[in-house]
C-alpha positions as CSV (number, residue, x, y, z in Angstrom):
1,X,-104.0,-0.1,214.8
2,X,-105.8,-2.7,216.9
3,X,-109.6,-2.5,216.8
4,X,-111.2,-2.2,220.2
5,X,-114.6,-3.6,221.2
6,X,-116.2,-0.4,222.6
7,X,-115.8,3.0,224.2
8,X,-114.9,1.5,227.6
9,X,-111.8,0.0,225.8
10,X,-110.5,3.4,224.8
11,X,-107.6,4.7,226.9
12,X,-108.1,7.7,229.2
13,X,-107.4,11.1,227.8
14,X,-104.1,12.5,229.3
15,X,-104.1,15.8,231.1
16,X,-102.6,17.8,228.2
17,X,-103.9,20.9,226.6
18,X,-103.1,20.0,223.0
19,X,-102.8,16.8,221.1
20,X,-101.4,15.9,217.6
21,X,-103.5,14.1,215.0
22,X,-101.4,11.0,215.7
23,X,-102.2,11.1,219.4
24,X,-105.9,11.6,218.7
25,X,-105.8,8.7,216.3
26,X,-104.4,6.4,219.0
27,X,-106.6,7.7,221.8
28,X,-109.8,7.5,219.8
29,X,-109.0,4.4,217.7
30,X,-109.7,6.3,214.5
31,X,-107.3,6.6,211.5
32,X,-105.8,10.0,210.7
33,X,-107.4,10.3,207.3
34,X,-110.8,9.6,208.9
35,X,-110.2,12.4,211.4
36,X,-109.3,14.8,208.6
37,X,-112.5,13.8,206.7
38,X,-114.6,14.2,209.9
39,X,-113.3,17.8,210.2
40,X,-115.0,18.6,206.9
41,X,-118.2,16.8,207.8
42,X,-118.8,17.8,211.4
43,X,-118.8,21.5,212.4
44,X,-118.4,20.5,216.0
45,X,-114.9,19.2,215.3
46,X,-112.5,22.1,214.6
47,X,-109.0,21.7,215.9
48,X,-106.9,24.9,216.1
49,X,-104.1,25.3,213.6
50,X,-100.5,25.8,214.8
51,X,-97.3,26.8,213.0
52,X,-96.9,25.0,209.7
53,X,-100.7,24.6,209.6
54,X,-100.5,21.6,212.0
55,X,-103.7,20.5,213.8
56,X,-103.8,20.9,217.6
57,X,-106.7,19.1,219.1
58,X,-108.0,20.0,222.5
59,X,-109.8,17.7,225.0
60,X,-113.2,18.9,223.8
61,X,-112.2,17.8,220.3
62,X,-111.3,14.3,221.5
63,X,-114.6,14.0,223.2
64,X,-116.4,15.0,220.0
65,X,-114.3,12.4,218.0
66,X,-115.2,9.7,220.5
67,X,-118.9,10.6,220.2
68,X,-118.7,10.6,216.4
69,X,-116.9,7.3,216.6
70,X,-119.6,5.8,218.8
71,X,-122.4,7.0,216.5
72,X,-120.7,5.8,213.3
73,X,-119.1,2.5,214.4
74,X,-121.1,1.3,217.4
75,X,-124.6,2.6,216.5
76,X,-124.0,2.1,212.8
77,X,-125.2,5.6,211.7
78,X,-124.2,7.1,208.4
79,X,-122.2,10.3,208.4
80,X,-125.4,12.2,207.7
81,X,-127.2,10.4,210.6
82,X,-124.3,11.1,212.9
83,X,-124.4,14.7,211.9
84,X,-128.1,15.0,212.6
85,X,-127.7,13.2,215.9
86,X,-124.9,15.6,217.0
87,X,-126.9,18.6,215.8
88,X,-130.0,17.5,217.7
89,X,-128.2,16.8,220.9
90,X,-126.1,19.9,221.5
91,X,-127.3,20.4,225.0
92,X,-127.2,16.7,225.8
93,X,-123.7,16.6,224.2
94,X,-122.5,19.5,226.3
95,X,-123.8,17.7,229.5
96,X,-122.2,14.4,228.4
97,X,-118.9,16.1,227.6
98,X,-118.9,17.9,230.9
99,X,-119.7,14.7,232.8
100,X,-116.9,12.8,230.9
101,X,-114.4,15.6,231.5
102,X,-115.3,15.7,235.2
103,X,-114.9,11.9,235.5
104,X,-111.5,12.0,233.8
105,X,-110.4,14.9,236.0
106,X,-111.4,13.1,239.1
107,X,-109.6,9.9,237.9
108,X,-106.4,12.0,237.1
109,X,-106.6,13.7,240.5
110,X,-107.0,10.4,242.2
111,X,-103.8,9.2,240.5
112,X,-101.9,12.3,241.6
113,X,-103.2,11.9,245.1
114,X,-102.1,8.2,245.2
115,X,-98.7,9.2,243.9
116,X,-98.3,12.0,246.4
117,X,-99.3,9.7,249.3
118,X,-97.2,6.8,248.3
119,X,-94.4,8.6,246.5
120,X,-91.8,9.4,249.2
121,X,-91.1,7.8,252.5
122,X,-89.7,11.0,253.9
123,X,-92.9,12.9,253.1
124,X,-94.9,10.5,255.2
125,X,-92.8,11.1,258.4
126,X,-93.1,14.8,258.0
127,X,-96.7,14.7,257.0
128,X,-97.8,15.1,253.4
129,X,-99.9,18.2,254.0
130,X,-102.9,16.5,252.5
131,X,-106.2,16.3,254.5
132,X,-106.8,12.9,256.0
133,X,-103.2,11.8,255.5
């Protein structure tokens, strides 16, 4: 897995409801065994379990993983230090996660809008039904 320089280098989170541990590993640039370890260390990280006891991570879990990753690898905190930082910033964390989710949603909607506006030539002649278009 290639190492990335910072959080801005991480790929955007796709608009899915659930993610496998392999997908989370790639999207957050964290190895799978580290994710399993962090589940034990951080109460904020709790993926739901599916059939066969498989982990199903949600978008909020990916945001927590990225936050833990930043605390551990970019700020150099220990696991205990990262745990304290997360516990002391629950409100700040909620705001940051909401803001990140809103930014990603806007970016995804922009992509959809561009695809709808530029997708079909026939739709342009009939009008695409979108405001301003």
